[in-house]
C-alpha atoms as a printed R data frame, in Angstrom:
    type eleno elety resid chain resno       x        y        z
1   ATOM     1    CA   MET     A     1 -33.623    2.066    5.277
2   ATOM     2    CA   GLY     A     2 -31.255    0.579    8.019
3   ATOM     3    CA   GLU     A     3 -27.747   -0.878    7.141
4   ATOM     4    CA   GLN     A     4 -27.016   -1.762    3.589
5   ATOM     5    CA   PRO     A     5 -23.906   -3.623    2.453
6   ATOM     6    CA   ILE     A     6 -21.845   -1.386   -0.013
7   ATOM     7    CA   PHE     A     7 -18.736   -3.566   -0.510
8   ATOM     8    CA   SER     A     8 -17.797   -7.181   -0.055
9   ATOM     9    CA   THR     A     9 -14.803   -9.420   -0.369
10  ATOM    10    CA   ARG     A    10 -13.463  -12.741    0.916
11  ATOM    11    CA   ALA     A    11 -10.634  -12.970    3.289
12  ATOM    12    CA   HIS     A    12  -9.168  -15.029    6.363
13  ATOM    13    CA   VAL     A    13  -9.962  -13.207    9.658
14  ATOM    14    CA   PHE     A    14  -7.303  -12.973   12.549
15  ATOM    15    CA   GLN     A    15  -7.220  -11.186   15.738
16  ATOM    16    CA   ILE     A    16  -4.370  -10.330   17.956
17  ATOM    17    CA   ASP     A    17  -3.898  -12.479   20.951
18  ATOM    18    CA   PRO     A    18  -5.342  -10.654   23.862
19  ATOM    19    CA   SER     A    19  -2.659  -12.179   26.327
20  ATOM    20    CA   THR     A    20   0.504  -11.719   24.506
21  ATOM    21    CA   LYS     A    21  -0.396   -8.859   22.103
22  ATOM    22    CA   LYS     A    22   2.039  -10.254   19.615
23  ATOM    23    CA   ASN     A    23   0.640  -13.264   17.923
24  ATOM    24    CA   TRP     A    24  -2.288  -13.678   15.513
25  ATOM    25    CA   VAL     A    25  -5.050  -15.889   16.386
26  ATOM    26    CA   PRO     A    26  -7.234  -17.151   13.648
27  ATOM    27    CA   THR     A    27 -11.176  -16.586   14.043
28  ATOM    28    CA   SER     A    28 -12.021  -18.449   10.947
29  ATOM    29    CA   LYS     A    29 -11.209  -21.832    9.501
30  ATOM    30    CA   HIS     A    30 -11.518  -20.675    5.962
31  ATOM    31    CA   ALA     A    31 -12.164  -17.547    3.847
32  ATOM    32    CA   VAL     A    32 -15.247  -15.524    4.876
33  ATOM    33    CA   THR     A    33 -17.221  -12.729    3.498
34  ATOM    34    CA   VAL     A    34 -16.096   -9.331    4.885
35  ATOM    35    CA   SER     A    35 -18.539   -6.386    4.252
36  ATOM    36    CA   TYR     A    36 -18.735   -2.690    4.643
37  ATOM    37    CA   PHE     A    37 -22.145   -1.611    5.748
38  ATOM    38    CA   PHE     A    38 -23.497    1.896    5.920
39  ATOM    39    CA   ASP     A    39 -26.122    2.922    8.267
40  ATOM    40    CA   SER     A    40 -28.112    5.916    6.757
41  ATOM    41    CA   THR     A    41 -29.920    7.039    9.847
42  ATOM    42    CA   ARG     A    42 -26.840    7.409   11.976
43  ATOM    43    CA   ASN     A    43 -24.372    8.154    9.244
44  ATOM    44    CA   VAL     A    44 -22.082    5.197   10.457
45  ATOM    45    CA   TYR     A    45 -19.792    2.814    8.485
46  ATOM    46    CA   ARG     A    46 -19.067   -0.394    9.875
47  ATOM    47    CA   ILE     A    47 -17.141   -3.724    8.906
48  ATOM    48    CA   ILE     A    48 -18.899   -6.778    9.607
49  ATOM    49    CA   SER     A    49 -18.085  -10.655    8.941
50  ATOM    50    CA   LEU     A    50 -19.937  -13.635   10.030
51  ATOM    51    CA   ASP     A    51 -18.653  -17.128   10.260
52  ATOM    52    CA   GLY     A    52 -22.048  -19.008   10.121
53  ATOM    53    CA   SER     A    53 -24.245  -17.104   12.757
54  ATOM    54    CA   LYS     A    54 -21.295  -15.905   14.801
55  ATOM    55    CA   ALA     A    55 -19.984  -12.226   14.172
56  ATOM    56    CA   ILE     A    56 -16.363  -12.380   14.158
57  ATOM    57    CA   ILE     A    57 -15.856   -8.751   13.098
58  ATOM    58    CA   ASN     A    58 -18.175   -5.927   14.166
59  ATOM    59    CA   SER     A    59 -16.027   -2.755   13.806
60  ATOM    60    CA   THR     A    60 -17.261    0.843   13.525
61  ATOM    61    CA   ILE     A    61 -15.041    3.074   11.273
62  ATOM    62    CA   THR     A    62 -13.820    6.290   12.966
63  ATOM    63    CA   PRO     A    63 -11.547    9.120   11.614
64  ATOM    64    CA   ASN     A    64  -8.663    8.042   13.725
65  ATOM    65    CA   MET     A    65  -8.619    4.479   12.420
66  ATOM    66    CA   THR     A    66  -5.781    3.547   10.128
67  ATOM    67    CA   PHE     A    67  -5.347    0.399    7.900
68  ATOM    68    CA   THR     A    68  -2.087   -0.788    7.586
69  ATOM    69    CA   LYS     A    69  -0.651   -3.114    4.862
70  ATOM    70    CA   THR     A    70   1.981   -5.305    6.719
71  ATOM    71    CA   SER     A    71   2.526   -7.571    3.596
72  ATOM    72    CA   GLN     A    72   1.456   -8.138   -0.054
73  ATOM    73    CA   LYS     A    73  -1.706   -9.968    1.041
74  ATOM    74    CA   PHE     A    74  -2.195   -9.052    4.612
75  ATOM    75    CA   GLY     A    75  -3.518   -5.841    6.371
76  ATOM    76    CA   GLN     A    76  -4.552   -4.843    9.802
77  ATOM    77    CA   TRP     A    77  -6.262   -2.122   11.799
78  ATOM    78    CA   ALA     A    78  -6.939   -1.364   15.434
79  ATOM    79    CA   ASP     A    79 -10.406   -0.948   17.112
80  ATOM    80    CA   SER     A    80 -10.313    0.836   20.305
81  ATOM    81    CA   ARG     A    81 -13.864    0.374   21.117
82  ATOM    82    CA   ALA     A    82 -13.454   -3.473   20.469
83  ATOM    83    CA   ASN     A    83 -10.121   -3.253   22.367
84  ATOM    84    CA   THR     A    84  -8.290   -5.475   19.790
85  ATOM    85    CA   VAL     A    85  -6.533   -5.566   16.499
86  ATOM    86    CA   TYR     A    86  -8.136   -7.149   13.467
87  ATOM    87    CA   GLY     A    87  -6.004   -8.813   10.554
88  ATOM    88    CA   LEU     A    88  -7.074   -9.909    7.105
89  ATOM    89    CA   GLY     A    89  -5.445  -12.372    4.723
90  ATOM    90    CA   PHE     A    90  -6.401  -11.779    1.228
91  ATOM    91    CA   SER     A    91  -5.963  -14.369   -1.767
92  ATOM    92    CA   SER     A    92  -4.298  -11.616   -3.911
93  ATOM    93    CA   GLU     A    93  -2.629   -8.206   -3.648
94  ATOM    94    CA   SER     A    94  -5.455   -6.605   -5.770
95  ATOM    95    CA   HIS     A    95  -8.118   -7.607   -3.229
96  ATOM    96    CA   LEU     A    96  -6.128   -6.227   -0.458
97  ATOM    97    CA   SER     A    97  -5.472   -2.794   -2.353
98  ATOM    98    CA   LYS     A    98  -9.199   -2.461   -3.116
99  ATOM    99    CA   PHE     A    99 -10.090   -3.314    0.698
100 ATOM   100    CA   ALA     A   100  -7.494   -0.648    1.592
101 ATOM   101    CA   GLU     A   101  -9.056    1.977   -0.831
102 ATOM   102    CA   LYS     A   102 -12.453    1.405    0.446
103 ATOM   103    CA   PHE     A   103 -11.389    1.736    3.946
104 ATOM   104    CA   ALA     A   104  -9.701    5.140    3.357
105 ATOM   105    CA   GLU     A   105 -12.675    6.333    1.357
106 ATOM   106    CA   PHE     A   106 -15.281    5.273    4.027
107 ATOM   107    CA   LYS     A   107 -12.889    6.588    6.786
108 ATOM   108    CA   GLU     A   108 -13.009   10.194    5.061
109 ATOM   109    CA   ALA     A   109 -16.721    9.775    4.818
110 ATOM   110    CA   ALA     A   110 -16.951    9.094    8.520
111 ATOM   111    CA   ARG     A   111 -14.678   12.214    9.132
112 ATOM   112    CA   LEU     A   112 -16.948   14.483    7.117
113 ATOM   113    CA   ALA     A   113 -20.160   13.093    8.616
114 ATOM   114    CA   LYS     A   114 -18.623   13.744   12.130
115 ATOM   115    CA   GLU     A   115 -17.771   17.504   11.303
116 ATOM   116    CA   LYS     A   116 -21.168   17.992    9.880
117 ATOM   117    CA   SER     A   117 -22.817   16.654   12.953
118 ATOM   118    CA   GLN     A   118 -20.444   18.983   15.191
119 ATOM   119    CA   GLU     A   119 -21.493   21.926   12.789
120 ATOM   120    CA   LYS     A   120 -25.138   21.088   13.395
121 ATOM   121    CA   THR     A   121 -24.726   20.876   17.118
122 ATOM   122    CA   GLU     A   122 -22.873   24.116   17.360
123 ATOM   123    CA   LEU     A   123 -25.448   25.956   15.178
124 ATOM   124    CA   SER     A   124 -28.191   24.688   17.387
125 ATOM   125    CA   SER     A   125 -26.416   25.725   20.645
126 ATOM   126    CA   THR     A   126 -25.172   29.263   19.251
127 ATOM   127    CA   PRO     A   127 -28.436   31.137   19.710
128 ATOM   128    CA   SER     A   128 -28.731   30.267   23.403
129 ATOM   129    CA   GLN     A   129 -25.122   31.249   23.835
130 ATOM   130    CA   GLU     A   130 -25.450   34.496   22.033
131 ATOM   131    CA   SER     A   131 -28.514   35.476   24.141
132 ATOM   132    CA   ALA     A   132 -26.729   35.394   27.347
133 ATOM   133    CA   PRO     A   133 -24.620   38.437   26.708
134 ATOM   134    CA   GLY     A   134 -27.961   40.341   25.977
135 ATOM   135    CA   ASP     A   135 -28.834   39.769   29.642
136 ATOM   136    CA   LEU     A   136 -26.093   42.116   30.710
137 ATOM   137    CA   GLN     A   137 -28.005   45.121   29.162
138 ATOM   138    CA   SER     A   138 -30.448   46.669   31.612
139 ATOM   139    CA   PRO     A   139 -33.704   48.104   29.824
140 ATOM   140    CA   LEU     A   140 -33.372   51.658   29.314
141 ATOM   141    CA   THR     A   141 -36.451   53.766   30.242
142 ATOM   142    CA   PRO     A   142 -37.157   57.414   30.371
143 ATOM   143    CA   GLU     A   143 -37.013   56.949   34.212
144 ATOM   144    CA   SER     A   144 -33.522   55.463   34.049
145 ATOM   145    CA   ILE     A   145 -32.170   58.427   31.871
146 ATOM   146    CA   ASN     A   146 -34.220   61.397   33.249
147 ATOM   147    CA   GLY     A   147 -34.696   60.286   36.672
148 ATOM   148    CA   THR     A   148 -38.060   59.197   38.595
149 ATOM   149    CA   ASP     A   149 -41.030   61.654   39.131
150 ATOM   150    CA   GLU     A   150 -39.729   62.144   42.596
151 ATOM   151    CA   ASP     A   151 -36.194   63.211   41.245
152 ATOM   152    CA   ARG     A   152 -37.736   65.703   38.662
153 ATOM   153    CA   VAL     A   153 -37.861   69.281   39.744
154 ATOM   154    CA   THR     A   154 -41.337   70.556   39.483
155 ATOM   155    CA   PRO     A   155 -42.308   74.223   40.664
156 ATOM   156    CA   ASN     A   156 -44.370   74.605   43.723
157 ATOM   157    CA   THR     A   157 -47.520   76.805   43.481
158 ATOM   158    CA   PRO     A   158 -46.728   80.045   45.323
159 ATOM   159    CA   LYS     A   159 -49.273   81.654   47.632
160 ATOM   160    CA   HIS     A   160 -48.239   85.110   46.418
161 ATOM   161    CA   SER     A   161 -47.820   86.813   43.036
162 ATOM   162    CA   GLU     A   162 -44.122   87.545   43.338
163 ATOM   163    CA   ALA     A   163 -43.525   83.765   43.801
164 ATOM   164    CA   ARG     A   164 -45.476   82.939   40.672
165 ATOM   165    CA   ALA     A   165 -43.277   85.200   38.758
166 ATOM   166    CA   GLU     A   166 -40.243   83.044   39.374
167 ATOM   167    CA   PRO     A   167 -41.229   79.880   37.377
168 ATOM   168    CA   ALA     A   168 -42.009   81.964   34.420
169 ATOM   169    CA   GLN     A   169 -38.590   83.466   34.698
170 ATOM   170    CA   ASN     A   170 -36.682   80.102   35.291
171 ATOM   171    CA   ALA     A   171 -38.692   78.270   32.418
172 ATOM   172    CA   LEU     A   172 -36.185   78.934   29.741
173 ATOM   173    CA   PRO     A   173 -33.047   77.618   31.645
174 ATOM   174    CA   PHE     A   174 -34.739   74.388   32.849
175 ATOM   175    CA   SER     A   175 -35.770   73.454   29.373
176 ATOM   176    CA   HIS     A   176 -32.246   74.134   28.309
177 ATOM   177    CA   GLY     A   177 -30.893   72.053   31.012
178 ATOM   178    CA   SER     A   178 -33.177   69.142   30.442
179 ATOM   179    CA   SER     A   179 -31.924   68.990   26.786
180 ATOM   180    CA   SER     A   180 -28.401   68.837   27.769
181 ATOM   181    CA   ILE     A   181 -29.128   65.993   30.240
182 ATOM   182    CA   ASN     A   182 -30.805   64.046   27.587
183 ATOM   183    CA   LYS     A   183 -27.711   64.276   25.285
184 ATOM   184    CA   HIS     A   184 -25.545   63.414   27.950
185 ATOM   185    CA   TRP     A   185 -27.554   60.306   28.810
186 ATOM   186    CA   GLU     A   186 -27.848   59.564   25.005
187 ATOM   187    CA   ALA     A   187 -23.966   59.797   24.856
188 ATOM   188    CA   GLU     A   188 -23.642   57.342   27.885
189 ATOM   189    CA   LEU     A   189 -26.209   55.017   26.259
190 ATOM   190    CA   ALA     A   190 -24.206   54.876   22.841
191 ATOM   191    CA   ALA     A   191 -21.234   54.325   24.988
192 ATOM   192    CA   LEU     A   192 -22.846   51.474   26.894
193 ATOM   193    CA   LYS     A   193 -24.008   49.974   23.759
194 ATOM   194    CA   GLY     A   194 -20.726   50.319   22.157
195 ATOM   195    CA   ASN     A   195 -19.072   48.613   25.245
196 ATOM   196    CA   ASN     A   196 -21.840   45.987   25.104
197 ATOM   197    CA   ALA     A   197 -21.207   45.022   21.567
198 ATOM   198    CA   LYS     A   198 -17.381   44.869   22.394
199 ATOM   199    CA   LEU     A   199 -18.113   42.524   25.188
200 ATOM   200    CA   THR     A   200 -20.629   40.416   23.161
201 ATOM   201    CA   ALA     A   201 -18.098   40.199   20.267
202 ATOM   202    CA   ALA     A   202 -15.294   39.140   22.875
203 ATOM   203    CA   LEU     A   203 -17.519   36.750   24.521
204 ATOM   204    CA   LEU     A   204 -18.376   35.223   21.133
205 ATOM   205    CA   GLU     A   205 -14.711   35.012   20.307
206 ATOM   206    CA   SER     A   206 -13.697   33.421   23.575
207 ATOM   207    CA   THR     A   207 -16.559   30.930   23.041
208 ATOM   208    CA   ALA     A   208 -15.383   30.166   19.606
209 ATOM   209    CA   ASN     A   209 -11.797   29.842   20.805
210 ATOM   210    CA   VAL     A   210 -12.906   27.547   23.606
211 ATOM   211    CA   LYS     A   211 -14.625   25.318   20.943
212 ATOM   212    CA   GLN     A   212 -11.561   25.457   18.783
213 ATOM   213    CA   TRP     A   213  -9.460   24.515   21.769
214 ATOM   214    CA   LYS     A   214 -11.760   21.591   22.593
215 ATOM   215    CA   GLN     A   215 -11.696   20.534   18.991
216 ATOM   216    CA   GLN     A   216  -7.731   20.742   18.829
217 ATOM   217    CA   LEU     A   217  -7.725   18.808   22.413
218 ATOM   218    CA   ALA     A   218  -9.966   16.171   20.862
219 ATOM   219    CA   ALA     A   219  -7.800   15.945   17.700
220 ATOM   220    CA   TYR     A   220  -4.491   15.696   19.860
221 ATOM   221    CA   GLN     A   221  -6.154   13.097   22.045
222 ATOM   222    CA   GLU     A   222  -7.147   11.027   18.951
223 ATOM   223    CA   GLU     A   223  -3.512   11.505   17.370
224 ATOM   224    CA   ALA     A   224  -2.151   10.467   20.747
225 ATOM   225    CA   GLU     A   225  -4.471    7.412   20.888
226 ATOM   226    CA   ARG     A   226  -3.757    6.604   17.241
227 ATOM   227    CA   LEU     A   227   0.155    6.947   17.958
228 ATOM   228    CA   HIS     A   228  -0.190    4.619   21.001
229 ATOM   229    CA   LYS     A   229  -1.939    1.998   18.810
230 ATOM   230    CA   ARG     A   230   0.496    2.595   16.252
231 ATOM   231    CA   VAL     A   231   3.312    1.942   18.887
232 ATOM   232    CA   THR     A   232   1.532   -1.128   19.942
233 ATOM   233    CA   GLU     A   233   1.310   -2.362   16.367
234 ATOM   234    CA   LEU     A   234   4.967   -1.864   15.824
235 ATOM   235    CA   GLU     A   235   5.762   -3.504   19.063
236 ATOM   236    CA   CYS     A   236   3.784   -6.415   17.914
237 ATOM   237    CA   VAL     A   237   5.463   -6.499   14.437
238 ATOM   238    CA   SER     A   238   8.871   -6.087   16.037
239 ATOM   239    CA   GLY     A   239   8.239   -8.962   18.214
240 ATOM   240    CA   GLN     A   240   7.173  -11.075   15.378
241 ATOM   241    CA   THR     A   241  10.171   -9.937   13.036
242 ATOM   242    CA   THR     A   242  12.644  -12.502   14.409
243 ATOM   243    CA   VAL     A   243  10.033  -15.353   14.016
244 ATOM   244    CA   ILE     A   244   9.079  -14.166   10.500
245 ATOM   245    CA   LYS     A   245  12.822  -13.949    9.405
246 ATOM   246    CA   SER     A   246  13.281  -17.518   10.758
247 ATOM   247    CA   GLN     A   247  10.109  -18.799    8.984
248 ATOM   248    CA   LYS     A   248  11.358  -17.027    5.904
249 ATOM   249    CA   THR     A   249  14.682  -18.509    5.826
250 ATOM   250    CA   GLU     A   250  13.162  -21.889    6.471
251 ATOM   251    CA   LEU     A   251  10.568  -21.374    3.645
252 ATOM   252    CA   ASN     A   252  13.474  -20.080    1.301
253 ATOM   253    CA   ARG     A   253  15.273  -23.280    2.112
254 ATOM   254    CA   THR     A   254  12.256  -25.340    1.536
255 ATOM   255    CA   ILE     A   255  11.448  -23.642   -1.561
256 ATOM   256    CA   GLU     A   256  14.923  -24.098   -2.892
257 ATOM   257    CA   GLU     A   257  14.707  -28.016   -2.078
258 ATOM   258    CA   LEU     A   258  11.396  -28.065   -3.674
259 ATOM   259    CA   GLU     A   259  12.769  -26.204   -6.769
260 ATOM   260    CA   ALA     A   260  15.739  -28.847   -6.928
261 ATOM   261    CA   ALA     A   261  13.336  -31.653   -6.665
262 ATOM   262    CA   LEU     A   262  11.073  -30.062   -9.359
263 ATOM   263    CA   ARG     A   263  14.015  -29.805  -11.695
264 ATOM   264    CA   ALA     A   264  15.176  -33.428  -11.152
265 ATOM   265    CA   LYS     A   265  11.278  -34.497  -11.670
266 ATOM   266    CA   GLU     A   266  11.386  -32.470  -14.867
267 ATOM   267    CA   GLU     A   267  14.773  -33.972  -16.142
268 ATOM   268    CA   GLU     A   268  13.277  -37.505  -15.292
269 ATOM   269    CA   LEU     A   269  10.058  -36.570  -17.138
270 ATOM   270    CA   GLU     A   270  12.060  -35.505  -20.014
271 ATOM   271    CA   ARG     A   271  14.066  -38.791  -19.999
272 ATOM   272    CA   LEU     A   272  10.741  -40.723  -19.663
273 ATOM   273    CA   LYS     A   273   9.469  -38.755  -22.544
274 ATOM   274    CA   ALA     A   274  12.592  -39.684  -24.731
275 ATOM   275    CA   GLU     A   275  12.107  -43.234  -23.528
276 ATOM   276    CA   VAL     A   276   8.621  -43.150  -24.477
277 ATOM   277    CA   GLU     A   277   9.395  -41.684  -27.826
278 ATOM   278    CA   SER     A   278  12.092  -44.332  -28.330
279 ATOM   279    CA   ALA     A   279   9.641  -47.012  -27.517
280 ATOM   280    CA   ASN     A   280   6.943  -45.691  -29.858
281 ATOM   281    CA   GLU     A   281   9.881  -45.769  -32.558
282 ATOM   282    CA   PHE     A   282  10.867  -49.152  -31.640
283 ATOM   283    CA   LYS     A   283   7.050  -50.280  -31.737
284 ATOM   284    CA   PHE     A   284   6.787  -48.687  -35.269
285 ATOM   285    CA   GLN     A   285   9.870  -50.540  -36.482
286 ATOM   286    CA   LYS     A   286   8.639  -53.703  -34.930
287 ATOM   287    CA   ASP     A   287   5.461  -53.341  -36.648
288 ATOM   288    CA   ALA     A   288   7.041  -52.581  -39.888
289 ATOM   289    CA   LEU     A   289   9.320  -55.622  -39.573
290 ATOM   290    CA   THR     A   290   6.465  -57.790  -38.484
291 ATOM   291    CA   GLN     A   291   4.593  -56.758  -41.635
292 ATOM   292    CA   ARG     A   292   7.567  -57.322  -43.698
293 ATOM   293    CA   LEU     A   293   8.132  -60.748  -42.021
294 ATOM   294    CA   LYS     A   294   4.493  -61.613  -42.772
295 ATOM   295    CA   GLU     A   295   4.989  -60.636  -46.486
296 ATOM   296    CA   THR     A   296   8.358  -62.584  -46.632
297 ATOM   297    CA   GLU     A   297   6.740  -65.571  -45.255
298 ATOM   298    CA   SER     A   298   3.837  -65.139  -47.733
299 ATOM   299    CA   ARG     A   299   6.535  -64.969  -50.621
300 ATOM   300    CA   ASN     A   300   8.601  -67.756  -48.993
301 ATOM   301    CA   GLN     A   301   5.361  -69.901  -49.289
302 ATOM   302    CA   THR     A   302   4.796  -68.766  -52.794
303 ATOM   303    CA   LEU     A   303   8.432  -69.534  -53.766
304 ATOM   304    CA   GLU     A   304   8.255  -72.980  -52.118
305 ATOM   305    CA   ALA     A   305   5.251  -73.827  -54.046
306 ATOM   306    CA   GLN     A   306   6.956  -72.567  -57.177
307 ATOM   307    CA   LEU     A   307  10.060  -74.734  -56.225
308 ATOM   308    CA   CYS     A   308   7.872  -77.862  -55.703
309 ATOM   309    CA   ASP     A   309   6.354  -77.325  -59.193
310 ATOM   310    CA   LEU     A   310   9.698  -76.653  -60.659
311 ATOM   311    CA   GLU     A   311  11.349  -79.596  -58.922
312 ATOM   312    CA   GLN     A   312   8.459  -81.733  -60.276
313 ATOM   313    CA   ARG     A   313   8.766  -80.267  -63.843
314 ATOM   314    CA   LEU     A   314  12.791  -80.920  -63.468
315 ATOM   315    CA   GLU     A   315  12.073  -84.519  -62.637
316 ATOM   316    CA   SER     A   316   9.756  -84.892  -65.482
317 ATOM   317    CA   SER     A   317  12.331  -83.327  -67.861
318 ATOM   318    CA   GLN     A   318  14.907  -85.570  -66.511
319 ATOM   319    CA   LEU     A   319  12.925  -88.484  -67.207
320 ATOM   320    CA   GLU     A   320  12.216  -87.183  -70.716
321 ATOM   321    CA   ARG     A   321  15.822  -86.516  -71.115
322 ATOM   322    CA   GLU     A   322  16.904  -89.861  -70.178
323 ATOM   323    CA   ALA     A   323  14.154  -91.406  -72.403
324 ATOM   324    CA   TYR     A   324  15.552  -89.274  -75.292
325 ATOM   325    CA   VAL     A   325  19.123  -90.163  -74.493
326 ATOM   326    CA   LYS     A   326  18.214  -93.788  -74.683
327 ATOM   327    CA   SER     A   327  16.416  -93.220  -77.997
328 ATOM   328    CA   LEU     A   328  19.413  -91.422  -79.299
329 ATOM   329    CA   ARG     A   329  21.935  -94.153  -78.211
330 ATOM   330    CA   SER     A   330  19.614  -96.624  -79.853
331 ATOM   331    CA   LEU     A   331  19.538  -94.493  -83.052
332 ATOM   332    CA   LEU     A   332  23.401  -94.132  -82.804
333 ATOM   333    CA   GLU     A   333  23.675  -97.810  -82.633
334 ATOM   334    CA   LEU     A   334  21.345  -98.234  -85.425
335 ATOM   335    CA   LEU     A   335  23.279  -95.408  -87.483
336 ATOM   336    CA   ASP     A   336  26.589  -97.176  -86.616
337 ATOM   337    CA   SER     A   337  25.267 -100.691  -87.846
338 ATOM   338    CA   LYS     A   338  23.892  -98.950  -90.951
339 ATOM   339    CA   ILE     A   339  27.246  -97.108  -91.528
340 ATOM   340    CA   PHE     A   340  29.120 -100.333  -91.066
341 ATOM   341    CA   GLU     A   341  26.697 -102.183  -93.337
342 ATOM   342    CA   LEU     A   342  27.351  -99.225  -95.840
343 ATOM   343    CA   THR     A   343  30.963  -99.516  -95.536
344 ATOM   344    CA   GLU     A   344  30.942 -103.090  -96.154
345 ATOM   345    CA   LEU     A   345  28.702 -102.625  -99.119
346 ATOM   346    CA   ARG     A   346  31.216  -99.925 -100.399
347 ATOM   347    CA   ASP     A   347  34.117 -102.036  -99.886
348 ATOM   348    CA   THR     A   348  32.267 -104.903 -101.781
349 ATOM   349    CA   LEU     A   349  31.255 -102.607 -104.519
350 ATOM   350    CA   ALA     A   350  34.845 -101.189 -104.681
351 ATOM   351    CA   LYS     A   351  36.117 -104.756 -105.051
352 ATOM   352    CA   LEU     A   352  33.588 -105.624 -107.601
353 ATOM   353    CA   VAL     A   353  34.703 -102.699 -109.607
354 ATOM   354    CA   GLU     A   354  38.122 -103.515 -109.140
355 ATOM   355    CA   GLY     A   355  37.591 -107.098 -110.141
356 ATOM   356    CA   SER     A   356  35.715 -106.069 -113.243
């Protein structure tokens, strides 16, 4: 199947400056994709990142690697094979935590894969090692126990009858001696087998101890290498502490200045909002006054027309009144003349009455 991506995220990639071992050097101008890959054929986990066609991270995860969070959004790890320290800057703390969890998970998987491969290697090498003690055993044959044909006691054929009688007399003791010899050699064989088993067990135990010592030595070497890298990382971090503190102080000062400017801008914005609201209110009042002015002008024009009409009517009424007054005066003059005539007539009548 080859290598397959199993987790991806985006981050800014940095490497430690090889000359100073203190400062970070950015290897990407912007955030790039950082992926975990798994090679099923070799049981290997790798971290790979490409900037265009250039590989800026190609790090194989080993059990002795450690991913360290140095801030809320920054983490780093040392790669002894690449002889460098990688750093990643994330956009949020959650992305950093997820990447660190995956690093620990794949690091544990790499450790288990390494242990399984070591167990397979040990199992494949055990039969050849166990066959070695067996070579110490020499093959046991009847000749090695009872001797060769030349060592065996065989009766010679005598030439006279008296000599022939001795083998018949010595036959029972010889068979009894051969049985005791066989038991003795069987006991020796059992003792040799027991010693051989003990030696085999001791050899296997010493072999296992040697393997265990080798594993412990490898673990101690890895731990020493990890501690050395950790010391290097701490030296890098301690070298950057002063610069970081000064930068932090400057950033805090800048933040305070920006916050003060922001508060001033907010106050000015509130003032402008109040002015805008006042201007809107004034505009509304202006529109209302303009409408009222138009209505007043319209009423004024109506009243002026009515006033002109009334003036004309008043003028005509005055003319009529003057004509009426003139007629009344003429009537009064006529009435006065009539009254005077009636008075003279009364007087005349009175005189006539008195004279009669």
